[in-house]
C-alpha positions as CSV (number, residue, x, y, z in Angstrom):
1,M,55.7,72.8,201.6
2,S,55.2,74.9,204.8
3,S,52.2,76.7,206.9
4,A,52.6,80.6,207.1
5,G,52.4,82.6,210.5
6,P,49.1,84.6,211.5
7,G,49.5,87.5,209.0
8,S,52.1,86.6,206.8
9,A,49.6,86.2,204.0
10,D,50.1,89.9,203.6
11,R,54.0,89.7,203.7
12,P,56.2,89.4,200.8
13,R,58.2,86.5,199.9
14,P,61.9,86.9,199.7
15,K,63.7,86.3,196.2
16,Y,66.8,84.7,196.6
17,S,70.0,85.4,193.8
18,F,72.4,82.9,193.4
19,G,74.7,83.4,189.9
20,D,72.8,84.4,187.4
21,F,69.5,83.6,188.5
22,T,66.6,85.0,191.1
23,L,63.9,82.5,192.7
24,D,60.7,84.6,193.7
25,L,58.5,82.9,195.9
26,D,55.9,85.6,195.8
27,R,55.4,85.1,191.6
28,G,56.5,81.7,191.9
29,T,59.3,82.5,189.3
30,L,62.8,81.7,187.9
31,A,64.7,84.1,185.8
32,R,68.3,84.2,184.5
33,G,68.7,88.3,184.1
34,D,65.5,89.4,182.8
35,E,64.5,85.8,180.9
36,E,62.1,83.7,182.8
37,V,63.3,79.8,183.0
38,L,60.0,77.7,183.1
39,L,59.9,74.9,185.8
40,R,57.1,72.4,186.7
41,P,55.9,73.6,190.4
42,K,56.8,70.4,191.8
43,S,60.5,71.1,190.6
44,F,60.1,74.8,191.6
45,E,59.0,73.6,195.2
46,V,62.3,71.3,195.4
47,L,64.5,73.7,193.8
48,T,63.0,76.5,196.7
49,Y,63.7,73.6,199.8
50,F,67.1,73.9,198.0
51,V,67.7,77.1,198.2
52,Q,66.4,77.6,201.6
53,H,68.8,75.2,202.4
54,H,71.6,76.0,200.7
55,G,74.8,74.9,202.0
56,R,73.4,72.2,204.1
57,L,73.3,68.6,203.6
58,V,69.3,67.5,202.4
59,T,68.1,64.4,202.7
60,K,65.9,62.5,200.6
61,A,63.7,61.7,203.4
62,A,63.2,65.4,204.2
63,L,63.1,66.5,200.8
64,I,60.0,64.1,199.6
65,E,58.1,65.1,203.5
66,A,58.6,68.7,202.7
67,V,57.6,68.9,199.2
68,W,54.9,66.2,198.9
69,P,53.6,65.5,202.9
70,D,51.3,62.8,203.1
71,T,51.8,61.6,199.7
72,A,53.6,58.1,198.6
73,V,55.5,59.1,195.8
74,G,58.8,56.9,194.6
75,D,62.6,57.9,193.8
76,N,61.2,58.7,189.8
77,S,59.3,61.5,190.8
78,L,62.4,63.2,192.6
79,S,64.6,62.2,189.6
80,Q,62.5,63.7,187.0
81,C,62.5,66.9,189.5
82,L,65.9,67.3,189.7
83,F,66.8,66.3,186.5
84,D,64.4,69.7,185.6
85,I,66.4,71.7,187.6
86,R,69.9,70.7,186.6
87,R,68.9,71.3,183.0
88,A,66.9,74.7,184.0
89,L,69.8,75.6,185.5
90,G,72.7,74.1,183.3
91,D,74.1,72.2,186.0
92,D,74.7,69.2,183.6
93,S,77.9,68.4,185.3
94,Q,76.5,68.1,188.5
95,Q,78.3,71.1,190.4
96,L,75.5,73.5,191.9
97,I,73.1,70.4,193.2
98,R,75.7,67.6,194.5
99,T,74.4,64.1,195.1
100,V,76.1,62.7,198.2
101,P,76.2,59.0,197.7
102,R,73.9,58.1,200.4
103,R,73.0,60.4,202.1
104,G,71.6,63.2,200.0
105,Y,71.7,66.2,198.2
106,L,73.8,69.5,198.8
107,F,73.2,73.1,196.9
108,T,76.4,74.3,196.7
109,A,75.5,77.9,195.3
110,S,75.8,81.0,197.3
111,V,72.4,82.5,198.1
112,T,71.8,86.3,198.5
113,T,68.5,87.7,200.1
114,P,67.7,90.9,200.1
115,L,66.2,92.8,202.6
116,L,62.3,92.4,203.3
117,E,60.4,96.1,203.8
118,F,57.0,94.9,205.8
119,P,54.0,97.6,205.1
120,R,52.5,99.7,207.5
121,E,49.4,98.6,209.0
122,P,46.8,101.3,206.9
123,G,45.6,104.6,209.7
124,P,46.4,105.8,212.5
125,L,46.8,103.6,215.5
126,P,44.8,104.9,218.4
127,V,46.1,106.3,221.6
128,Q,44.2,106.1,225.1
129,P,45.0,109.2,227.6
130,C,47.0,108.7,230.5
131,P,47.6,109.8,233.5
132,S,50.0,112.7,234.0
133,V,53.6,111.1,234.8
134,D,56.8,112.9,234.9
135,R,58.1,113.0,231.3
136,K,62.1,112.4,232.3
137,L,60.7,109.2,234.5
138,I,58.8,108.0,231.2
139,V,61.9,108.6,228.8
140,A,64.5,107.2,231.9
141,A,62.7,104.1,232.1
142,A,62.3,103.4,228.6
143,L,65.8,103.8,227.9
144,M,67.0,101.4,230.5
145,S,64.0,98.8,229.4
146,V,65.3,98.7,226.0
147,A,68.9,98.0,227.5
148,L,68.5,95.2,229.5
149,T,66.0,93.7,226.4
150,A,69.0,94.3,224.0
151,G,71.8,93.7,226.2
152,S,70.0,89.8,227.1
153,A,69.3,89.6,223.4
154,L,73.0,89.5,222.6
155,V,73.9,87.6,225.3
156,V,71.7,85.0,224.0
157,W,72.4,85.2,220.6
158,R,76.2,85.0,221.7
159,L,75.5,81.7,223.6
160,R,73.6,80.2,220.8
161,Q,76.4,80.9,217.8
162,P,77.9,77.8,217.1
163,A,81.6,77.9,216.8
164,V,82.9,79.0,213.3
165,P,86.0,77.4,211.9
166,A,88.7,79.6,210.3
167,R,87.8,80.2,206.6
168,L,90.3,78.6,204.1
169,E,91.8,80.8,201.4
170,Y,91.6,79.0,198.0
171,T,93.1,80.2,195.2
172,Q,92.9,78.6,191.5
173,L,95.8,77.8,189.4
174,T,94.6,75.8,186.5
175,N,91.5,75.9,185.0
176,F,90.9,72.8,182.8
177,A,87.7,71.4,181.8
178,D,88.7,68.0,182.5
179,S,91.1,67.1,184.9
180,A,94.6,67.9,186.7
181,T,96.0,66.1,190.1
182,S,99.5,65.6,191.4
183,P,100.9,68.9,192.1
184,A,103.9,69.6,193.1
185,L,105.6,73.4,193.1
186,S,109.4,73.6,192.5
187,P,112.0,74.8,195.1
188,D,111.6,78.1,194.6
189,G,108.1,77.9,194.6
190,R,107.7,79.8,191.4
191,V,107.1,77.0,188.9
192,L,103.8,74.7,189.5
193,A,104.2,71.2,187.3
194,F,101.4,68.8,187.2
195,I,99.6,65.8,185.1
196,R,96.6,66.0,183.3
197,S,95.0,63.1,183.6
198,D,91.6,61.4,185.2
199,Y,93.5,59.5,187.4
200,T,95.1,60.3,190.7
201,F,97.1,56.9,191.5
202,G,98.5,56.1,188.1
203,G,96.4,55.9,184.6
204,P,96.8,57.7,181.2
205,G,98.1,61.5,181.1
206,Q,100.6,63.8,180.3
207,I,103.1,66.0,182.6
208,Y,103.0,70.0,182.3
209,V,104.7,73.1,183.7
210,K,103.3,76.5,184.9
211,L,105.0,79.6,186.0
212,L,103.3,81.4,189.2
213,P,100.7,82.8,189.3
214,D,99.2,83.3,185.9
215,G,101.3,81.9,183.3
216,D,99.7,79.6,180.5
217,P,100.0,75.7,181.2
218,V,102.8,74.1,179.0
219,Q,102.8,70.4,178.3
220,L,106.1,68.3,178.3
221,T,105.3,65.2,177.3
222,H,103.2,63.9,174.4
223,D,103.4,59.9,174.9
224,D,100.5,57.1,175.7
225,L,102.4,56.2,178.7
226,V,100.7,55.7,182.1
227,K,101.7,57.8,185.0
228,R,102.2,57.1,188.6
229,G,102.2,59.5,191.0
230,S,103.5,63.3,191.6
231,P,106.4,64.7,189.6
232,K,109.3,65.9,191.2
233,F,111.3,68.7,190.8
234,S,115.5,68.7,191.0
235,P,117.1,70.6,193.7
236,D,118.1,73.0,191.0
237,G,114.8,73.3,189.4
238,A,116.0,72.4,185.9
239,R,114.1,68.6,185.7
240,I,111.0,66.9,186.8
241,A,110.9,63.6,187.2
242,Y,108.1,61.0,186.8
243,A,107.2,57.6,186.9
244,A,105.8,55.9,184.0
245,L,105.0,52.2,182.4
246,K,106.3,51.0,179.4
247,P,104.4,48.4,177.6
248,R,105.9,44.9,178.7
249,S,107.4,46.5,181.4
250,G,107.3,48.1,185.0
251,F,107.3,51.4,186.0
252,D,110.6,53.2,185.6
253,T,111.4,57.1,186.2
254,W,112.1,59.5,183.6
255,V,112.8,63.0,183.7
256,V,112.3,66.1,181.5
257,P,113.6,69.7,181.2
258,V,111.7,71.7,182.5
259,I,112.0,74.5,179.9
260,G,110.6,71.5,177.5
261,G,112.6,68.5,175.7
262,Q,112.5,64.9,174.8
263,P,112.1,62.8,177.9
264,R,114.8,60.1,178.6
265,P,115.0,57.0,181.3
266,F,116.3,57.9,184.3
267,L,115.9,54.5,186.8
268,S,114.2,51.6,186.4
269,N,112.4,50.1,188.6
270,A,111.6,53.2,190.5
271,S,108.9,55.1,191.1
272,G,107.6,58.2,193.6
273,L,111.7,58.7,193.0
274,A,112.6,62.5,194.9
275,W,116.2,63.6,195.6
276,V,117.4,64.0,198.6
277,E,120.4,66.2,197.8
278,A,122.8,66.9,195.0
279,G,126.2,66.1,194.7
280,P,129.0,67.0,192.7
281,R,128.8,63.8,190.2
282,Q,125.9,61.9,191.6
283,S,122.8,62.8,193.5
284,R,121.5,60.8,196.5
285,L,117.5,59.8,195.8
286,L,114.7,58.3,198.2
287,F,112.1,55.8,195.6
288,S,109.9,53.2,195.9
289,E,111.3,49.6,194.5
290,L,109.7,46.6,193.6
291,T,111.5,44.0,195.6
292,G,110.6,40.8,193.1
293,R,108.3,38.8,196.5
294,S,105.3,38.8,194.9
295,G,104.1,42.5,194.7
296,Q,106.4,44.0,197.8
297,M,107.3,47.6,197.1
298,A,110.2,48.9,199.7
299,I,111.3,52.3,199.8
300,V,115.2,52.4,199.3
301,A,117.5,54.9,199.1
302,S,120.6,55.4,196.3
303,T,122.4,57.3,193.9
304,E,121.5,57.9,190.6
305,S,123.4,54.4,189.7
306,R,122.1,52.8,192.5
307,T,125.3,52.5,194.5
308,K,124.9,52.9,198.4
309,H,121.6,51.2,198.1
310,R,119.9,50.6,201.1
311,I,116.7,49.7,202.4
312,V,114.4,52.3,204.3
313,Y,111.7,50.6,204.7
314,M,110.6,47.5,204.1
315,P,106.7,46.5,204.0
316,P,104.8,43.0,204.9
317,E,104.9,40.9,201.4
318,T,101.4,41.7,200.7
319,G,102.8,45.7,200.9
320,M,103.3,48.3,198.6
321,A,105.0,51.5,200.1
322,H,104.3,54.0,197.0
323,R,104.8,57.4,198.2
324,S,107.6,59.1,200.6
325,S,108.0,62.2,201.7
326,L,111.8,63.2,203.7
327,S,111.6,65.6,206.5
328,P,113.8,68.7,206.2
329,D,116.6,67.8,208.6
330,R,116.7,64.4,206.8
331,K,116.2,62.4,209.5
332,W,112.4,61.0,209.1
333,V,110.5,59.7,206.2
334,L,106.9,60.1,205.8
335,L,104.9,57.3,203.5
336,A,102.3,56.4,202.2
337,E,101.2,52.4,201.5
338,M,98.8,49.6,200.6
339,D,97.7,46.2,201.1
340,R,96.1,44.0,198.8
341,N,92.5,45.2,200.1
342,S,93.2,49.3,200.6
343,W,95.3,52.2,201.6
344,L,96.6,52.1,204.7
345,P,97.4,55.1,207.3
346,C,100.2,57.3,206.6
347,R,103.7,55.6,208.2
348,L,106.6,57.4,210.0
349,T,110.0,55.9,209.9
350,P,113.3,57.0,210.7
351,F,115.3,57.7,207.5
352,D,118.5,55.7,209.0
353,G,116.1,52.2,208.4
354,S,116.8,51.5,211.7
355,S,113.1,50.6,212.7
356,S,109.7,50.3,210.5
357,G,108.3,53.7,212.3
358,R,104.9,54.1,213.2
359,P,101.7,54.9,211.7
360,V,100.6,58.9,211.6
361,G,97.7,60.6,210.8
362,P,94.4,60.1,211.0
363,A,92.9,56.4,211.7
364,P,91.2,54.3,210.5
365,A,92.5,55.8,207.0
366,Q,93.0,55.7,203.5
367,C,96.3,57.9,203.7
368,T,97.5,57.8,199.6
369,D,100.0,61.4,200.3
370,A,102.0,63.0,202.9
371,A,104.3,66.3,203.0
372,W,106.2,67.8,205.7
373,S,105.9,72.0,206.4
374,P,109.2,73.5,205.8
375,D,110.5,74.0,209.4
376,G,109.5,70.2,209.7
377,K,106.9,71.1,212.8
378,W,104.1,69.7,211.0
379,M,103.3,66.4,208.8
380,Y,100.4,67.0,206.4
381,F,98.3,64.3,204.6
382,S,95.6,63.6,202.1
383,T,93.8,61.0,203.4
384,N,90.3,59.5,203.6
385,T,89.1,58.3,206.9
386,G,85.2,57.4,205.1
387,S,83.9,60.5,204.1
388,G,85.8,61.0,200.6
389,Y,89.8,62.3,200.4
390,H,90.4,66.1,202.7
391,I,93.7,67.2,204.0
392,W,94.9,66.8,207.3
393,R,97.8,67.6,209.1
394,Q,99.4,66.7,212.5
395,R,102.2,68.3,214.5
396,F,105.0,66.4,214.7
397,P,106.3,64.3,216.6
398,D,102.7,63.2,218.4
399,G,100.3,66.3,218.4
400,A,96.5,65.1,217.6
401,P,95.6,64.8,213.9
402,E,93.7,67.9,212.5
403,Q,90.9,67.6,209.6
404,I,91.9,71.1,207.5
405,T,89.6,70.5,204.5
406,S,85.7,69.2,204.3
407,G,83.1,69.5,201.9
408,V,81.7,67.2,199.4
409,T,84.9,67.9,196.6
410,Q,88.1,65.8,197.8
411,E,91.0,67.1,198.0
412,E,94.6,64.1,197.0
413,G,98.2,65.3,196.3
414,I,99.9,67.4,198.7
415,D,103.0,70.3,198.4
416,L,103.6,72.7,200.9
417,A,105.4,76.4,199.3
418,P,108.7,76.5,200.2
419,D,107.5,79.8,202.8
420,G,105.2,77.3,204.7
421,R,102.3,79.4,204.5
422,S,100.3,77.4,201.8
423,F,99.5,74.0,200.0
424,V,98.7,73.0,196.7
425,T,96.2,70.1,196.1
426,S,94.0,68.5,193.2
427,I,90.3,69.3,194.1
428,G,87.5,67.9,192.7
429,A,85.0,64.8,192.4
430,S,84.4,61.9,189.7
431,Q,80.7,60.9,188.9
432,S,80.4,57.4,186.8
433,T,77.1,56.5,185.2
434,V,75.9,52.7,184.2
435,W,75.2,52.2,180.9
436,F,73.9,49.1,178.3
437,H,74.4,48.0,174.8
438,D,72.1,45.4,172.9
439,S,70.2,45.6,169.5
440,R,68.7,48.7,170.5
441,G,71.6,50.5,171.1
442,D,73.1,52.3,174.1
443,R,70.9,53.2,177.1
444,Q,72.2,55.1,180.5
445,I,70.7,52.7,183.3
446,T,72.3,55.2,186.0
447,S,72.1,59.3,186.6
448,E,73.4,59.4,190.2
449,G,76.4,58.1,192.3
450,Y,79.3,56.6,191.5
451,G,78.1,53.4,189.5
452,L,81.1,50.6,189.8
453,L,81.3,46.3,188.3
454,P,78.5,46.1,186.0
455,S,76.7,42.8,185.3
456,V,74.4,41.6,182.9
457,S,72.3,38.7,184.2
458,P,72.3,35.6,182.2
459,D,69.0,35.9,180.2
460,G,70.0,39.6,179.6
461,R,66.7,40.9,181.2
462,K,68.4,42.7,184.0
463,L,71.8,44.6,185.0
464,Y,73.6,44.3,188.3
465,Y,75.5,46.6,189.7
466,L,77.7,49.0,192.6
467,L,77.1,52.3,193.5
468,R,80.2,53.4,195.7
469,T,80.3,53.8,199.2
470,A,82.4,56.1,201.2
471,G,85.0,53.4,203.3
472,A,88.2,53.5,205.3
473,H,88.9,50.0,204.8
474,H,89.0,49.1,201.0
475,F,89.9,50.5,197.2
476,V,86.5,50.4,196.1
477,S,83.0,48.7,198.3
478,G,79.4,49.7,197.2
479,E,75.9,48.2,197.6
480,L,74.1,46.3,194.9
481,W,71.5,47.1,192.8
482,V,69.5,45.6,190.2
483,A,68.0,47.2,187.4
484,D,65.3,45.8,185.5
485,L,65.9,46.0,181.5
486,E,62.4,46.2,180.4
487,S,60.2,48.3,182.5
488,G,63.4,50.7,184.0
489,Q,62.9,50.2,187.7
490,H,65.8,49.7,190.3
491,Q,65.9,47.9,192.8
492,H,68.8,48.0,196.1
493,L,69.6,44.1,197.5
494,L,71.0,43.0,200.5
495,A,70.8,46.7,201.9
496,D,72.6,45.7,205.0
497,F,75.9,44.8,202.9
498,Q,78.6,47.0,201.7
499,M,80.0,44.7,198.9
500,R,83.7,44.5,197.0
501,D,83.2,42.2,194.6
502,Y,80.1,39.8,193.0
503,A,78.7,37.2,190.5
504,I,75.5,35.8,189.7
505,S,75.3,32.4,189.5
506,A,74.4,30.8,185.7
507,D,70.3,30.2,186.8
508,G,70.3,33.7,187.7
509,K,69.2,32.8,191.1
510,R,71.7,33.4,193.9
511,L,74.5,35.8,194.4
512,A,77.9,35.0,196.0
513,F,79.5,38.4,196.9
514,V,82.7,39.7,199.0
515,V,81.3,41.7,202.0
516,S,83.3,44.8,202.5
517,D,83.2,45.4,206.6
518,D,84.0,47.7,208.9
519,T,87.4,45.7,210.5
520,G,89.0,45.5,206.9
521,R,88.1,41.8,206.2
522,A,86.9,40.7,203.2
523,P,84.4,37.1,203.8
524,L,82.8,35.5,200.9
525,W,78.8,35.5,201.4
526,L,76.4,33.7,199.4
527,A,72.8,34.7,199.4
528,A,69.4,33.7,196.8
529,L,68.2,37.0,194.9
530,D,64.6,36.0,195.7
531,S,65.1,37.0,199.6
532,R,63.2,34.0,200.6
533,S,66.6,33.1,202.7
534,E,69.5,34.8,205.0
535,P,72.8,35.3,203.5
536,R,75.4,33.2,204.8
537,Q,78.6,33.4,205.1
538,I,80.7,30.6,203.7
539,T,84.5,31.3,204.6
540,T,86.0,33.2,206.9
541,N,89.4,34.0,205.2
542,D,89.7,37.0,203.3
543,A,88.6,36.5,199.3
544,W,88.2,38.6,196.2
545,K,86.2,37.9,192.5
546,P,84.2,34.7,193.2
547,Y,82.8,33.0,190.4
548,F,80.1,30.0,190.4
549,T,81.4,27.0,188.8
550,A,79.8,23.6,188.1
551,G,79.3,20.9,190.9
552,G,77.7,23.4,193.1
553,Y,81.2,25.1,194.1
554,V,82.2,28.4,194.4
555,V,86.0,29.2,193.2
556,F,87.5,32.5,194.2
557,A,91.0,34.0,194.8
558,G,92.1,34.4,198.6
559,E,95.0,35.1,200.8
560,E,96.4,32.6,203.5
561,K,99.2,34.4,205.9
562,G,100.4,36.5,202.4
563,A,100.1,33.7,200.2
564,K,97.6,34.1,197.4
565,F,95.9,31.0,196.1
566,A,92.9,30.1,193.7
567,Y,90.5,28.6,196.2
568,R,87.0,26.3,195.8
569,V,84.2,25.9,198.3
570,K,81.3,23.9,198.1
571,E,77.7,26.7,198.1
572,D,76.4,25.5,201.5
573,G,80.4,26.3,202.8
574,S,82.0,22.9,202.4
575,D,85.1,21.3,201.6
576,L,87.4,24.2,201.2
577,Q,90.1,23.3,199.0
578,K,93.4,24.8,197.9
579,L,93.8,24.9,193.9
580,V,96.4,27.1,192.5
581,R,99.1,29.5,194.2
582,T,100.7,32.6,192.9
583,D,103.4,34.7,194.3
584,A,102.2,37.8,191.5
585,A,101.0,41.1,192.5
586,S,98.3,41.1,189.9
587,S,94.8,40.7,190.9
588,L,94.0,38.8,187.6
589,F,91.9,35.8,188.3
590,S,88.8,34.0,186.6
591,A,87.7,30.5,186.7
592,S,85.5,28.8,183.8
593,P,81.9,27.8,184.0
594,D,82.6,24.1,183.5
595,G,85.1,24.7,187.3
596,K,88.2,22.7,185.0
597,C,90.5,25.8,184.9
598,V,91.4,29.0,186.6
599,V,93.1,32.1,185.0
600,M,95.5,33.4,187.6
601,A,98.9,36.0,186.8
602,G,102.1,34.2,186.9
603,S,104.9,34.1,188.9
604,T,107.6,35.1,186.8
605,G,109.8,37.2,189.3
606,E,109.3,40.2,186.3
607,T,107.0,43.5,186.5
608,V,104.2,42.5,184.7
609,W,102.4,39.4,185.1
610,P,101.4,37.0,182.0
611,A,97.5,35.3,182.2
612,M,98.5,31.7,183.1
613,V,95.9,28.9,182.7
614,Y,95.9,26.3,185.6
615,P,94.0,22.9,185.4
616,I,91.9,21.8,188.4
617,G,92.3,18.3,188.6
618,G,95.8,18.9,187.5
619,G,98.6,18.9,184.6
620,S,100.3,21.6,183.3
621,A,99.7,25.4,183.2
622,M,99.8,27.3,179.8
623,L,100.6,30.5,179.1
624,L,97.3,32.2,177.6
625,C,98.4,36.0,176.3
626,R,101.1,37.6,178.0
627,T,100.0,41.1,178.0
628,C,95.8,40.9,178.2
629,T,95.6,42.9,182.0
630,E,93.3,44.5,183.9
631,F,93.4,48.1,184.8
632,N,94.0,50.2,187.6
633,A,91.7,48.4,190.3
634,V,93.0,51.3,193.2
635,E,90.2,54.1,191.6
636,R,88.6,52.8,189.4
637,R,86.9,48.6,188.4
638,G,87.4,47.7,185.0
639,P,86.2,44.3,183.0
640,P,88.8,41.1,183.7
641,A,91.5,40.5,182.1
642,V,90.3,37.1,181.2
643,S,86.2,35.8,181.5
644,W,84.0,33.5,180.3
645,S,79.9,33.9,179.1
646,P,77.9,32.4,181.6
647,D,77.1,29.5,179.7
648,G,80.9,28.8,178.3
649,K,80.4,29.6,174.8
650,F,82.7,33.0,174.6
651,L,85.9,33.5,175.8
652,Y,86.7,37.1,176.4
653,V,90.1,39.0,176.5
654,N,90.9,41.9,177.8
655,F,94.0,43.8,176.1
656,Q,94.0,47.3,177.8
657,E,90.5,47.7,177.6
658,S,90.1,46.3,174.1
659,I,88.0,43.6,174.7
660,Y,87.7,40.9,171.8
661,S,85.1,37.6,172.3
662,I,86.1,34.4,171.1
663,P,83.6,31.4,170.4
664,L,84.5,28.3,171.6
665,P,83.7,24.7,170.4
666,P,81.2,23.0,172.1
667,G,82.6,21.5,175.4
668,Q,85.6,23.8,175.3
669,M,87.2,26.2,177.6
670,L,89.7,27.4,175.3
671,P,90.4,28.1,171.7
672,P,93.8,26.7,169.9
673,I,96.7,28.6,171.5
674,P,99.6,29.1,170.2
675,G,102.6,27.7,172.4
676,S,104.4,31.1,173.3
677,G,100.2,32.4,174.3
678,F,98.8,35.0,172.4
679,R,101.2,38.1,172.0
680,S,99.2,40.6,170.8
681,K,95.9,41.8,170.3
682,E,95.9,40.8,166.3
683,E,96.4,37.4,166.8
684,V,93.3,37.0,168.6
685,A,91.6,38.6,166.4
686,A,92.9,36.8,163.7
687,L,90.6,33.5,165.1
688,P,87.1,31.9,163.6
689,G,85.1,34.2,164.7
690,A,86.5,36.5,166.8
691,R,85.3,40.3,167.2
692,L,85.9,43.3,168.9
693,I,83.4,45.1,171.1
694,P,83.4,48.3,170.3
695,E,82.7,49.8,173.7
696,Q,86.3,50.0,175.6
697,G,86.8,48.7,179.0
698,A,83.0,46.8,178.1
699,F,81.5,44.1,180.9
700,P,80.7,41.4,178.1
701,G,76.8,39.9,179.0
702,P,75.7,36.5,177.4
703,N,76.7,37.3,174.3
704,P,79.4,40.0,172.2
705,S,76.1,42.3,171.6
706,V,74.8,42.4,175.0
707,Y,76.9,44.2,177.3
708,A,77.3,47.3,179.9
709,F,80.2,49.7,180.2
710,T,80.7,52.7,182.5
711,K,81.3,56.4,181.4
712,V,83.6,58.5,184.0
713,A,83.4,62.1,184.1
714,T,86.1,63.7,186.2
715,H,86.8,67.1,187.2
716,R,89.5,68.7,189.1
717,N,92.0,71.8,188.9
718,I,95.0,72.1,191.4
719,Y,94.3,74.9,193.7
720,R,96.5,76.6,197.0
721,V,94.9,76.6,200.0
722,A,96.4,79.3,202.7
723,V,97.5,77.6,205.8
724,P,95.4,78.1,208.7
């Protein structure tokens, strides 16, 4: 791997120890305790390079140059070595060797190296006679020389040392093999509440409590409701409030006793609820509330019976303020908000609602949670500036933002201890792999990075997918890759673009995609998949979910001055037309291959939005189904609520990630639909030829037997972090 210096052949090379393992470079062995672990020579060299660079980011280029100098090797050689090493170390969860998307790898284990003793040269050294000199002068001169040399060396060493940040102290509070998120502390700091869930924003999960420091976790809820946001304690610490989504309803706040008992509804159309103060009869509350205008969500204050209701913060019509934290003096509110594209920087606004306030914390950034220090002097944020979610803080009211945590893991959710000396947060990471299914069964397509939005080519021979990239402007974005399903070769496409959405034409030759650019905009582009022509932008307004349709059109959802429309545009960028407007907050959207209808969320003024079929050429809209849905697109991207096969022979309908395929008669884009729409998946299953795709959350291909899906592995736990 590297050339040794003169005389180094006789020097022993070091042994490195990490965990239960010892890497002996002299013997060329890896051992676990007294048992040798076999590794191929190149895998041994790769592991050695990782160990020698532990705690530092190792790029793929540097690794290949070190292990395969002057040799052209492909990604498969390195991938095979990584597979060997992880198997040898038992690192199935990829915690020892972590992949940092688009940047390289990080060896995270602590490594120790024993001091080396170099052997003396054999035989005595020859001594030449010297003239007679006063021995005292010789000794004094020698001592002075040594002192000067040591002093100079010490000065140089100190000058060369980088500034070392204060080391954070972490204390693990939960120890689950899966995921614990959304931590909250009781008013006295003695009880921890959290959600055991793979989702940090909203998803299936259960409410737990734990008596600190060493009590056992106790499960308080036992239901299948989707939970959202962090639980909150009542002022007396006796109850916990949390937001939950009931089927065919919106997010309501529920409460459950800390000592256990039956959860009960507390306040409808309310999430992110916290108590402002306890009252003799009714307490004052602060929470998020849908206004009924599109998906707009405001921060409001009221009593438990919703009397004395007032607006604290009203975002733009396309905005949703999901979480809020009141300052200790009850004069200011920190809030986390999003628009249709992403989380925004956190905001500081007066509690009396006298102004809309201003952004705080780092920017540009996606801020998902905020909290105050107990003395009100510091604002804390869980925010993503482009390198993942970490904890930041800023002195109130207008200090400079300071990053507290960093590294390859991410920290989401935050609550300060009552003494202000520590905070709790959920620390961990997620990995998503892309899989493919056909008549031969399931096959894993990716093993590194975070794969999402897979799409089977119309001929079933290729699988396209995105590898998620870090960014501060959109919920989800990534680089486009394609896998040849026969050869197994992977190719990176259009490397200059970060994409939010994409679609493949029915002939498999063209790509329509929505760009995630550095300004936060999301225009629509078109490219030839054979790269024979330059990609070109075909719209200027923000877009999502493009579909190729007959007549040379691309149909997509877009926005103009806060209003949501279905558009279509010719592939050359001409003939841009508005087709349908909707006021629903849902991102549900699809277009039929013949270009004669689109499916969008209906405008009902409710907190759930039915899938409606709108004829493009005019005519009345038709209710397709009220409960076919798309899952939370903030953290993950699931399959569309409604879609078609590229040739229009099958309609796919998604009921909470249960995907049904419906064969269509020739020339028709819809099956017979009841006047009230499909009210359940059982009604769809009763249609002639309808079948359930066995994999939940599948992305269907050209027919129901061919599909792609993702497997997400999340590992998170709650930690206490000492305030630096």
